[in-house]
N, CA, C and O atoms as a GROMACS GRO file, in nm:
protein
  568
    1MET      N    1   9.143   8.907   8.609
    1MET     CA    2   9.131   8.768   8.646
    1MET      C    3   9.183   8.681   8.533
    1MET      O    4   9.155   8.708   8.416
    2ALA      N    5   9.258   8.579   8.567
    2ALA     CA    6   9.317   8.489   8.468
    2ALA      C    7   9.238   8.360   8.459
    2ALA      O    8   9.156   8.329   8.546
    3PHE      N    9   9.265   8.285   8.355
    3PHE     CA   10   9.199   8.156   8.334
    3PHE      C   11   9.303   8.045   8.335
    3PHE      O   12   9.417   8.064   8.292
    4CYS      N   13   9.262   7.929   8.383
    4CYS     CA   14   9.349   7.811   8.380
    4CYS      C   15   9.359   7.761   8.237
    4CYS      O   16   9.284   7.804   8.150
    5ASP      N   17   9.452   7.671   8.213
    5ASP     CA   18   9.470   7.615   8.080
    5ASP      C   19   9.344   7.546   8.029
    5ASP      O   20   9.318   7.544   7.909
    6ASP      N   21   9.267   7.490   8.121
    6ASP     CA   22   9.147   7.417   8.078
    6ASP      C   23   9.028   7.510   8.059
    6ASP      O   24   8.917   7.464   8.031
    7GLY      N   25   9.049   7.641   8.074
    7GLY     CA   26   8.944   7.738   8.048
    7GLY      C   27   8.858   7.772   8.168
    7GLY      O   28   8.776   7.862   8.160
    8GLU      N   29   8.876   7.701   8.278
    8GLU     CA   30   8.798   7.732   8.396
    8GLU      C   31   8.858   7.852   8.468
    8GLU      O   32   8.980   7.868   8.473
    9MET      N   33   8.770   7.936   8.524
    9MET     CA   34   8.817   8.054   8.594
    9MET      C   35   8.895   8.016   8.718
    9MET      O   36   8.855   7.925   8.791
   10ASN      N   37   9.005   8.084   8.742
   10ASN     CA   38   9.090   8.058   8.858
   10ASN      C   39   9.089   8.182   8.946
   10ASN      O   40   9.146   8.285   8.908
   11ASN      N   41   9.027   8.174   9.061
   11ASN     CA   42   9.015   8.289   9.151
   11ASN      C   43   9.143   8.317   9.229
   11ASN      O   44   9.147   8.412   9.306
   12ASN      N   45   9.247   8.236   9.211
   12ASN     CA   46   9.373   8.258   9.280
   12ASN      C   47   9.458   8.364   9.214
   12ASN      O   48   9.564   8.399   9.266
   13TYR      N   49   9.416   8.417   9.100
   13TYR     CA   50   9.494   8.516   9.028
   13TYR      C   51   9.425   8.651   9.030
   13TYR      O   52   9.306   8.662   9.002
   14ILE      N   53   9.502   8.755   9.063
   14ILE     CA   54   9.454   8.893   9.056
   14ILE      C   55   9.560   8.970   8.980
   14ILE      O   56   9.677   8.972   9.019
   15ASN      N   57   9.519   9.034   8.872
   15ASN     CA   58   9.612   9.110   8.786
   15ASN      C   59   9.732   9.025   8.746
   15ASN      O   60   9.845   9.074   8.740
   16GLY      N   61   9.708   8.897   8.718
   16GLY     CA   62   9.814   8.809   8.672
   16GLY      C   63   9.904   8.754   8.782
   16GLY      O   64   9.999   8.681   8.752
   17ILE      N   65   9.877   8.787   8.907
   17ILE     CA   66   9.960   8.742   9.019
   17ILE      C   67   9.889   8.630   9.092
   17ILE      O   68   9.771   8.642   9.128
   18ASP      N   69   9.960   8.521   9.115
   18ASP     CA   70   9.906   8.408   9.189
   18ASP      C   71   9.894   8.447   9.336
   18ASP      O   72   9.994   8.469   9.403
   19MET      N   73   9.772   8.455   9.385
   19MET     CA   74   9.746   8.498   9.523
   19MET      C   75   9.733   8.379   9.618
   19MET      O   76   9.705   8.398   9.736
   20SER      N   77   9.754   8.258   9.568
   20SER     CA   78   9.731   8.139   9.650
   20SER      C   79   9.825   8.128   9.769
   20SER      O   80   9.795   8.054   9.864
   21ARG      N   81   9.938   8.198   9.767
   21ARG     CA   82  10.036   8.184   9.876
   21ARG      C   83  10.045   8.308   9.964
   21ARG      O   84  10.135   8.317  10.048
   22ILE      N   85   9.955   8.403   9.947
   22ILE     CA   86   9.969   8.527  10.022
   22ILE      C   87   9.959   8.504  10.174
   22ILE      O   88  10.031   8.568  10.250
   23ASP      N   89   9.872   8.414  10.217
   23ASP     CA   90   9.863   8.384  10.361
   23ASP      C   91   9.992   8.320  10.411
   23ASP      O   92  10.038   8.350  10.521
   24GLU      N   93  10.049   8.232  10.331
   24GLU     CA   94  10.175   8.168  10.367
   24GLU      C   95  10.287   8.272  10.378
   24GLU      O   96  10.366   8.268  10.472
   25VAL      N   97  10.293   8.364  10.282
   25VAL     CA   98  10.397   8.467  10.283
   25VAL      C   99  10.378   8.559  10.404
   25VAL      O  100  10.476   8.598  10.467
   26GLU      N  101  10.256   8.593  10.435
   26GLU     CA  102  10.230   8.675  10.554
   26GLU      C  103  10.276   8.604  10.681
   26GLU      O  104  10.336   8.665  10.769
   27GLU      N  105  10.248   8.475  10.689
   27GLU     CA  106  10.292   8.395  10.804
   27GLU      C  107  10.445   8.390  10.812
   27GLU      O  108  10.502   8.406  10.920
   28LEU      N  109  10.510   8.369  10.699
   28LEU     CA  110  10.657   8.365  10.696
   28LEU      C  111  10.716   8.501  10.735
   28LEU      O  112  10.816   8.508  10.807
   29LEU      N  113  10.654   8.606  10.689
   29LEU     CA  114  10.700   8.741  10.722
   29LEU      C  115  10.689   8.765  10.872
   29LEU      O  116  10.779   8.823  10.932
   30ASN      N  117  10.581   8.720  10.932
   30ASN     CA  118  10.566   8.731  11.078
   30ASN      C  119  10.673   8.651  11.151
   30ASN      O  120  10.726   8.696  11.252
   31GLU      N  121  10.703   8.532  11.101
   31GLU     CA  122  10.809   8.449  11.163
   31GLU      C  123  10.944   8.520  11.156
   31GLU      O  124  11.019   8.519  11.254
   32VAL      N  125  10.974   8.580  11.042
   32VAL     CA  126  11.101   8.651  11.028
   32VAL      C  127  11.104   8.773  11.120
   32VAL      O  128  11.207   8.803  11.180
   33CYS      N  129  10.992   8.842  11.133
   33CYS     CA  130  10.985   8.959  11.221
   33CYS      C  131  11.014   8.920  11.366
   33CYS      O  132  11.074   8.999  11.440
   34GLU      N  133  10.974   8.801  11.406
   34GLU     CA  134  11.000   8.755  11.542
   34GLU      C  135  11.149   8.733  11.568
   34GLU      O  136  11.192   8.732  11.683
   35GLU      N  137  11.228   8.715  11.463
   35GLU     CA  138  11.372   8.696  11.475
   35GLU      C  139  11.447   8.828  11.493
   35GLU      O  140  11.563   8.829  11.534
   36ILE      N  141  11.381   8.938  11.463
   36ILE     CA  142  11.446   9.070  11.464
   36ILE      C  143  11.434   9.131  11.603
   36ILE      O  144  11.326   9.128  11.662
   37PRO      N  145  11.544   9.186  11.655
   37PRO     CA  146  11.539   9.246  11.788
   37PRO      C  147  11.435   9.357  11.797
   37PRO      O  148  11.413   9.432  11.702
   38GLU      N  149  11.372   9.367  11.912
   38GLU     CA  150  11.264   9.464  11.933
   38GLU      C  151  11.307   9.608  11.907
   38GLU      O  152  11.229   9.688  11.854
   39TYR      N  153  11.432   9.642  11.944
   39TYR     CA  154  11.477   9.780  11.926
   39TYR      C  155  11.475   9.824  11.779
   39TYR      O  156  11.463   9.943  11.751
   40ALA      N  157  11.487   9.730  11.686
   40ALA     CA  158  11.488   9.764  11.544
   40ALA      C  159  11.354   9.820  11.498
   40ALA      O  160  11.347   9.890  11.397
   41PHE      N  161  11.247   9.789  11.572
   41PHE     CA  162  11.114   9.836  11.534
   41PHE      C  163  11.084   9.977  11.584
   41PHE      O  164  10.982  10.035  11.549
   42GLU      N  165  11.175  10.032  11.668
   42GLU     CA  166  11.154  10.168  11.718
   42GLU      C  167  11.148  10.265  11.602
   42GLU      O  168  11.230  10.258  11.510
   43HIS      N  169  11.053  10.355  11.606
   43HIS     CA  170  11.031  10.458  11.504
   43HIS      C  171  10.986  10.401  11.370
   43HIS      O  172  10.982  10.473  11.270
   44LEU      N  173  10.952  10.274  11.366
   44LEU     CA  174  10.893  10.216  11.246
   44LEU      C  175  10.742  10.218  11.268
   44LEU      O  176  10.675  10.114  11.272
   45ASN      N  177  10.690  10.341  11.282
   45ASN     CA  178  10.552  10.359  11.324
   45ASN      C  179  10.450  10.326  11.216
   45ASN      O  180  10.331  10.316  11.246
   46GLY      N  181  10.493  10.308  11.092
   46GLY     CA  182  10.403  10.266  10.986
   46GLY      C  183  10.398  10.115  10.972
   46GLY      O  184  10.317  10.060  10.898
   47GLY      N  185  10.487  10.048  11.044
   47GLY     CA  186  10.489   9.902  11.046
   47GLY      C  187  10.546   9.840  10.920
   47GLY      O  188  10.618   9.903  10.843
   48ILE      N  189  10.511   9.715  10.903
   48ILE     CA  190  10.553   9.638  10.786
   48ILE      C  191  10.427   9.602  10.708
   48ILE      O  192  10.335   9.540  10.761
   49ILE      N  193  10.426   9.641  10.584
   49ILE     CA  194  10.309   9.623  10.499
   49ILE      C  195  10.341   9.517  10.393
   49ILE      O  196  10.447   9.522  10.331
   50LEU      N  197  10.250   9.423  10.373
   50LEU     CA  198  10.262   9.326  10.264
   50LEU      C  199  10.168   9.373  10.153
   50LEU      O  200  10.046   9.360  10.164
   51SER      N  201  10.226   9.427  10.047
   51SER     CA  202  10.148   9.477   9.933
   51SER      C  203  10.132   9.366   9.831
   51SER      O  204  10.222   9.284   9.812
   52GLU      N  205  10.019   9.361   9.765
   52GLU     CA  206   9.993   9.261   9.662
   52GLU      C  207  10.067   9.291   9.532
   52GLU      O  208  10.074   9.205   9.444
   53ASP      N  209  10.122   9.409   9.518
   53ASP     CA  210  10.178   9.458   9.392
   53ASP      C  211  10.308   9.391   9.350
   53ASP      O  212  10.384   9.340   9.432
   54VAL      N  213  10.329   9.393   9.218
   54VAL     CA  214  10.461   9.373   9.160
   54VAL      C  215  10.511   9.514   9.136
   54VAL      O  216  10.439   9.596   9.078
   55LYS      N  217  10.632   9.544   9.179
   55LYS     CA  218  10.684   9.679   9.160
   55LYS      C  219  10.814   9.672   9.081
   55LYS      O  220  10.906   9.599   9.117
   56TYR      N  221  10.818   9.750   8.974
   56TYR     CA  222  10.937   9.759   8.891
   56TYR      C  223  11.008   9.890   8.921
   56TYR      O  224  10.944   9.992   8.945
   57HIS      N  225  11.140   9.887   8.918
   57HIS     CA  226  11.218  10.008   8.938
   57HIS      C  227  11.190  10.103   8.822
   57HIS      O  228  11.175  10.059   8.708
   58GLU      N  229  11.182  10.231   8.851
   58GLU     CA  230  11.151  10.330   8.748
   58GLU      C  231  11.255  10.333   8.636
   58GLU      O  232  11.224  10.379   8.526
   59GLU      N  233  11.375  10.286   8.661
   59GLU     CA  234  11.480  10.283   8.558
   59GLU      C  235  11.499  10.143   8.500
   59GLU      O  236  11.598  10.116   8.433
   60SER      N  237  11.404  10.056   8.526
   60SER     CA  238  11.410   9.921   8.475
   60SER      C  239  11.398   9.921   8.323
   60SER      O  240  11.320   9.996   8.265
   61ILE      N  241  11.477   9.836   8.260
   61ILE     CA  242  11.472   9.819   8.115
   61ILE      C  243  11.397   9.689   8.091
   61ILE      O  244  11.438   9.583   8.140
   62SER      N  245  11.290   9.696   8.016
   62SER     CA  246  11.209   9.576   7.984
   62SER      C  247  11.154   9.508   8.109
   62SER      O  248  11.143   9.385   8.112
   63ASP      N  249  11.121   9.585   8.211
   63ASP     CA  250  11.066   9.530   8.335
   63ASP      C  251  11.150   9.416   8.391
   63ASP      O  252  11.098   9.312   8.432
   64ASP      N  253  11.283   9.435   8.391
   64ASP     CA  254  11.372   9.331   8.440
   64ASP      C  255  11.437   9.366   8.574
   64ASP      O  256  11.522   9.292   8.623
   65LEU      N  257  11.398   9.477   8.633
   65LEU     CA  258  11.452   9.516   8.762
   65LEU      C  259  11.334   9.533   8.859
   65LEU      O  260  11.268   9.636   8.863
   66ILE      N  261  11.311   9.427   8.935
   66ILE     CA  262  11.193   9.420   9.021
   66ILE      C  263  11.230   9.460   9.163
   66ILE      O  264  11.332   9.416   9.216
   67ILE      N  265  11.146   9.542   9.224
   67ILE     CA  266  11.166   9.584   9.362
   67ILE      C  267  11.093   9.486   9.453
   67ILE      O  268  10.973   9.464   9.439
   68MET      N  269  11.167   9.427   9.546
   68MET     CA  270  11.111   9.328   9.636
   68MET      C  271  11.056   9.391   9.763
   68MET      O  272  10.958   9.343   9.820
   69GLY      N  273  11.119   9.500   9.806
   69GLY     CA  274  11.077   9.569   9.927
   69GLY      C  275  11.131   9.710   9.926
   69GLY      O  276  11.224   9.742   9.852
   70GLU      N  277  11.072   9.796  10.009
   70GLU     CA  278  11.115   9.935  10.019
   70GLU      C  279  11.100   9.984  10.162
   70GLU      O  280  11.007   9.948  10.234
   71TYR      N  281  11.194  10.068  10.201
   71TYR     CA  282  11.182  10.144  10.324
   71TYR      C  283  11.128  10.279  10.283
   71TYR      O  284  11.188  10.348  10.201
   72GLN      N  285  11.015  10.318  10.340
   72GLN     CA  286  10.950  10.444  10.303
   72GLN      C  287  10.936  10.534  10.424
   72GLN      O  288  10.903  10.490  10.534
   73ARG      N  289  10.961  10.662  10.400
   73ARG     CA  290  10.941  10.764  10.503
   73ARG      C  291  10.848  10.869  10.444
   73ARG      O  292  10.868  10.916  10.332
   74SER      N  293  10.747  10.905  10.520
   74SER     CA  294  10.653  11.008  10.476
   74SER      C  295  10.589  11.072  10.599
   74SER      O  296  10.624  11.039  10.712
   75ILE      N  297  10.495  11.162  10.576
   75ILE     CA  298  10.426  11.223  10.689
   75ILE      C  299  10.342  11.120  10.765
   75ILE      O  300  10.303  11.143  10.879
   76LEU      N  301  10.316  11.008  10.701
   76LEU     CA  302  10.242  10.900  10.767
   76LEU      C  303  10.331  10.817  10.858
   76LEU      O  304  10.282  10.741  10.942
   77GLY      N  305  10.462  10.831  10.842
   77GLY     CA  306  10.556  10.759  10.927
   77GLY      C  307  10.657  10.680  10.848
   77GLY      O  308  10.663  10.688  10.725
   78ASN      N  309  10.736  10.604  10.920
   78ASN     CA  310  10.837  10.517  10.860
   78ASN      C  311  10.780  10.376  10.850
   78ASN      O  312  10.723  10.324  10.946
   79MET      N  313  10.795  10.315  10.732
   79MET     CA  314  10.739  10.182  10.713
   79MET      C  315  10.824  10.102  10.616
   79MET      O  316  10.903  10.157  10.539
   80ILE      N  317  10.805   9.973  10.622
   80ILE     CA  318  10.867   9.883  10.526
   80ILE      C  319  10.754   9.818  10.448
   80ILE      O  320  10.658   9.767  10.504
   81VAL      N  321  10.768   9.821  10.315
   81VAL     CA  322  10.670   9.757  10.227
   81VAL      C  323  10.739   9.640  10.159
   81VAL      O  324  10.844   9.654  10.098
   82ILE      N  325  10.678   9.524  10.171
   82ILE     CA  326  10.723   9.403  10.102
   82ILE      C  327  10.622   9.375   9.991
   82ILE      O  328  10.501   9.371  10.016
   83TYR      N  329  10.670   9.356   9.870
   83TYR     CA  330  10.583   9.339   9.754
   83TYR      C  331  10.561   9.190   9.724
   83TYR      O  332  10.646   9.124   9.666
   84TYR      N  333  10.446   9.141   9.766
   84TYR     CA  334  10.410   9.001   9.745
   84TYR      C  335  10.416   8.964   9.597
   84TYR      O  336  10.471   8.860   9.561
   85GLY      N  337  10.360   9.050   9.513
   85GLY     CA  338  10.360   9.022   9.369
   85GLY      C  339  10.500   9.007   9.313
   85GLY      O  340  10.526   8.920   9.230
   86SER      N  341  10.591   9.092   9.359
   86SER     CA  342  10.731   9.081   9.316
   86SER      C  343  10.791   8.949   9.361
   86SER      O  344  10.863   8.884   9.286
   87PHE      N  345  10.762   8.910   9.486
   87PHE     CA  346  10.815   8.783   9.536
   87PHE      C  347  10.762   8.665   9.455
   87PHE      O  348  10.837   8.573   9.424
   88MET      N  349  10.634   8.668   9.421
   88MET     CA  350  10.577   8.557   9.345
   88MET      C  351  10.634   8.554   9.204
   88MET      O  352  10.656   8.446   9.148
   89LYS      N  353  10.656   8.669   9.146
   89LYS     CA  354  10.713   8.675   9.012
   89LYS      C  355  10.855   8.618   9.010
   89LYS      O  356  10.892   8.546   8.918
   90MET      N  357  10.933   8.649   9.111
   90MET     CA  358  11.072   8.604   9.116
   90MET      C  359  11.090   8.469   9.184
   90MET      O  360  11.170   8.386   9.140
   91TYR      N  361  11.016   8.446   9.291
   91TYR     CA  362  11.043   8.331   9.378
   91TYR      C  363  10.923   8.242   9.404
   91TYR      O  364  10.927   8.159   9.495
   92GLY      N  365  10.817   8.256   9.328
   92GLY     CA  366  10.696   8.178   9.350
   92GLY      C  367  10.718   8.028   9.338
   92GLY      O  368  10.638   7.950   9.389
   93HIS      N  369  10.825   7.986   9.272
   93HIS     CA  370  10.856   7.845   9.253
   93HIS      C  371  10.928   7.783   9.373
   93HIS      O  372  10.942   7.661   9.381
   94LEU      N  373  10.973   7.867   9.466
   94LEU     CA  374  11.051   7.817   9.580
   94LEU      C  375  10.963   7.749   9.684
   94LEU      O  376  10.844   7.779   9.696
   95ASP      N  377  11.023   7.657   9.758
   95ASP     CA  378  10.949   7.595   9.867
   95ASP      C  379  10.945   7.692   9.986
   95ASP      O  380  11.006   7.798   9.983
   96ARG      N  381  10.875   7.653  10.088
   96ARG     CA  382  10.850   7.739  10.204
   96ARG      C  383  10.980   7.791  10.270
   96ARG      O  384  10.992   7.911  10.297
   97ASP      N  385  11.074   7.702  10.294
   97ASP     CA  386  11.199   7.741  10.361
   97ASP      C  387  11.282   7.836  10.275
   97ASP      O  388  11.338   7.933  10.325
   98GLU      N  389  11.290   7.806  10.145
   98GLU     CA  390  11.366   7.893  10.054
   98GLU      C  391  11.301   8.030  10.043
   98GLU      O  392  11.370   8.132  10.040
   99LEU      N  393  11.169   8.032  10.037
   99LEU     CA  394  11.096   8.159  10.030
   99LEU      C  395  11.117   8.240  10.157
   99LEU      O  396  11.132   8.362  10.152
  100LYS      N  397  11.117   8.173  10.271
  100LYS     CA  398  11.142   8.241  10.398
  100LYS      C  399  11.281   8.305  10.400
  100LYS      O  400  11.298   8.416  10.448
  101ASP      N  401  11.379   8.234  10.346
  101ASP     CA  402  11.515   8.289  10.338
  101ASP      C  403  11.519   8.416  10.253
  101ASP      O  404  11.585   8.513  10.290
  102LYS      N  405  11.449   8.416  10.140
  102LYS     CA  406  11.446   8.534  10.053
  102LYS      C  407  11.375   8.649  10.123
  102LYS      O  408  11.421   8.763  10.116
  103LEU      N  409  11.264   8.620  10.191
  103LEU     CA  410  11.193   8.724  10.267
  103LEU      C  411  11.283   8.783  10.375
  103LEU      O  412  11.287   8.904  10.395
  104ARG      N  413  11.356   8.696  10.444
  104ARG     CA  414  11.447   8.740  10.549
  104ARG      C  415  11.552   8.835  10.491
  104ARG      O  416  11.580   8.941  10.548
  105ASP      N  417  11.611   8.797  10.378
  105ASP     CA  418  11.714   8.880  10.315
  105ASP      C  419  11.660   9.020  10.283
  105ASP      O  420  11.725   9.120  10.312
  106VAL      N  421  11.543   9.024  10.223
  106VAL     CA  422  11.485   9.153  10.184
  106VAL      C  423  11.445   9.234  10.306
  106VAL      O  424  11.472   9.354  10.313
  107LEU      N  425  11.382   9.170  10.402
  107LEU     CA  426  11.339   9.242  10.522
  107LEU      C  427  11.459   9.298  10.598
  107LEU      O  428  11.454   9.412  10.645
  108LEU      N  429  11.565   9.221  10.611
  108LEU     CA  430  11.684   9.271  10.680
  108LEU      C  431  11.748   9.385  10.603
  108LEU      O  432  11.802   9.478  10.664
  109HIS      N  433  11.745   9.380  10.471
  109HIS     CA  434  11.796   9.491  10.390
  109HIS      C  435  11.718   9.618  10.420
  109HIS      O  436  11.776   9.725  10.439
  110GLU      N  437  11.585   9.606  10.426
  110GLU     CA  438  11.501   9.724  10.453
  110GLU      C  439  11.518   9.772  10.597
  110GLU      O  440  11.515   9.893  10.622
  111PHE      N  441  11.534   9.680  10.690
  111PHE     CA  442  11.562   9.722  10.828
  111PHE      C  443  11.697   9.794  10.837
  111PHE      O  444  11.713   9.886  10.917
  112ARG      N  445  11.792   9.752  10.756
  112ARG     CA  446  11.920   9.823  10.756
  112ARG      C  447  11.899   9.967  10.709
  112ARG      O  448  11.959  10.059  10.765
  113HIS      N  449  11.815   9.987  10.606
  113HIS     CA  450  11.783  10.124  10.564
  113HIS      C  451  11.724  10.204  10.681
  113HIS      O  452  11.762  10.318  10.705
  114HIS      N  453  11.633  10.141  10.754
  114HIS     CA  454  11.569  10.207  10.868
  114HIS      C  455  11.671  10.243  10.975
  114HIS      O  456  11.673  10.356  11.023
  115MET      N  457  11.754  10.148  11.011
  115MET     CA  458  11.853  10.173  11.116
  115MET      C  459  11.955  10.278  11.073
  115MET      O  460  11.996  10.362  11.153
  116GLU      N  461  11.997  10.272  10.948
  116GLU     CA  462  12.092  10.372  10.899
  116GLU      C  463  12.028  10.511  10.894
  116GLU      O  464  12.095  10.611  10.922
  117PHE      N  465  11.900  10.518  10.859
  117PHE     CA  466  11.832  10.648  10.862
  117PHE      C  467  11.833  10.704  11.003
  117PHE      O  468  11.864  10.822  11.023
  118LEU      N  469  11.801  10.622  11.101
  118LEU     CA  470  11.800  10.668  11.240
  118LEU      C  471  11.938  10.710  11.286
  118LEU      O  472  11.951  10.800  11.370
  119ALA      N  473  12.042  10.647  11.232
  119ALA     CA  474  12.180  10.678  11.271
  119ALA      C  475  12.242  10.786  11.181
  119ALA      O  476  12.359  10.821  11.196
  120ASN      N  477  12.162  10.838  11.088
  120ASN     CA  478  12.211  10.940  10.994
  120ASN      C  479  12.330  10.887  10.914
  120ASN      O  480  12.431  10.955  10.897
  121ASN      N  481  12.316  10.764  10.865
  121ASN     CA  482  12.420  10.697  10.789
  121ASN      C  483  12.359  10.656  10.655
  121ASN      O  484  12.246  10.607  10.651
  122GLY      N  485  12.432  10.676  10.546
  122GLY     CA  486  12.378  10.645  10.414
  122GLY      C  487  12.454  10.538  10.338
  122GLY      O  488  12.447  10.534  10.216
  123ASP      N  489  12.526  10.451  10.409
  123ASP     CA  490  12.608  10.349  10.341
  123ASP      C  491  12.526  10.260  10.248
  123ASP      O  492  12.568  10.233  10.136
  124LEU      N  493  12.410  10.213  10.293
  124LEU     CA  494  12.330  10.123  10.211
  124LEU      C  495  12.270  10.197  10.091
  124LEU      O  496  12.255  10.138   9.984
  125ILE      N  497  12.238  10.321  10.108
  125ILE     CA  498  12.188  10.402   9.995
  125ILE      C  499  12.297  10.409   9.887
  125ILE      O  500  12.267  10.397   9.768
  126ILE      N  501  12.421  10.427   9.929
  126ILE     CA  502  12.534  10.430   9.835
  126ILE      C  503  12.549  10.295   9.766
  126ILE      O  504  12.569  10.289   9.645
  127GLU      N  505  12.538  10.187   9.842
  127GLU     CA  506  12.547  10.052   9.783
  127GLU      C  507  12.435  10.030   9.681
  127GLU      O  508  12.460   9.976   9.573
  128ASP      N  509  12.314  10.072   9.714
  128ASP     CA  510  12.201  10.056   9.622
  128ASP      C  511  12.223  10.137   9.494
  128ASP      O  512  12.191  10.090   9.385
  129LYS      N  513  12.276  10.260   9.507
  129LYS     CA  514  12.304  10.343   9.389
  129LYS      C  515  12.411  10.277   9.302
  129LYS      O  516  12.401  10.280   9.179
  130LYS      N  517  12.510  10.219   9.364
  130LYS     CA  518  12.616  10.150   9.290
  130LYS      C  519  12.558  10.030   9.215
  130LYS      O  520  12.593  10.006   9.099
  131PHE      N  521  12.470   9.956   9.280
  131PHE     CA  522  12.405   9.844   9.214
  131PHE      C  523  12.330   9.892   9.090
  131PHE      O  524  12.337   9.828   8.985
  132LEU      N  525  12.257  10.004   9.102
  132LEU     CA  526  12.180  10.058   8.991
  132LEU      C  527  12.272  10.105   8.878
  132LEU      O  528  12.243  10.083   8.761
  133GLU      N  529  12.382  10.169   8.913
  133GLU     CA  530  12.480  10.212   8.812
  133GLU      C  531  12.536  10.092   8.737
  133GLU      O  532  12.547  10.095   8.614
  134ASP      N  533  12.572   9.987   8.809
  134ASP     CA  534  12.625   9.866   8.747
  134ASP      C  535  12.520   9.802   8.656
  134ASP      O  536  12.553   9.754   8.547
  135TYR      N  537  12.396   9.802   8.699
  135TYR     CA  538  12.286   9.748   8.619
  135TYR      C  539  12.274   9.826   8.487
  135TYR      O  540  12.264   9.766   8.380
  136LYS      N  541  12.276   9.958   8.496
  136LYS     CA  542  12.262  10.041   8.375
  136LYS      C  543  12.380  10.018   8.279
  136LYS      O  544  12.360  10.011   8.158
  137LYS      N  545  12.500  10.007   8.332
  137LYS     CA  546  12.617   9.980   8.248
  137LYS      C  547  12.603   9.846   8.180
  137LYS      O  548  12.631   9.832   8.061
  138ARG      N  549  12.561   9.746   8.256
  138ARG     CA  550  12.544   9.612   8.201
  138ARG      C  551  12.439   9.611   8.089
  138ARG      O  552  12.459   9.546   7.986
  139MET      N  553  12.330   9.682   8.108
  139MET     CA  554  12.223   9.687   8.009
  139MET      C  555  12.268   9.764   7.885
  139MET      O  556  12.230   9.730   7.773
  140LYS      N  557  12.347   9.868   7.906
  140LYS     CA  558  12.396   9.949   7.794
  140LYS      C  559  12.490   9.867   7.705
  140LYS      O  560  12.493   9.885   7.583
  141ASN      N  561  12.567   9.777   7.767
  141ASN     CA  562  12.664   9.696   7.694
  141ASN      C  563  12.604   9.574   7.626
  141ASN      O  564  12.670   9.508   7.546
  142GLU      N  565  12.479   9.544   7.656
  142GLU     CA  566  12.416   9.426   7.593
  142GLU      C  567  12.355   9.460   7.459
  142GLU      O  568  12.298   9.373   7.393
   0.00000   0.00000   0.00000
């Protein structure tokens, strides 16, 4: 739990993450989901989860590579996880419409992973690996 500048306890923070907008983000996520065609949800039997966590990529240098969302497959099913904490860390300053746009971008990226998995296509996985390689090169040169 964090404290405000004036020393009073602030219950809006959990593990350093501002939780005051989680209901708003959940609402925005639902609005974005309504924009997505129904067929895209087929075989997404684990649904879409809004996690409170901030998630850093395992190869992140100095916690500068934050994961906003993930497509996960396991024995529990196929699901998309959106990391609220990551969104607040990166985009907590944005207004409602701008935040919705960022959520849409991430959610559509994860749906593309889902659709490509169903189609046995790995183009986005290759793009993500290339992004990570470029990141590592950039960090090595700094």
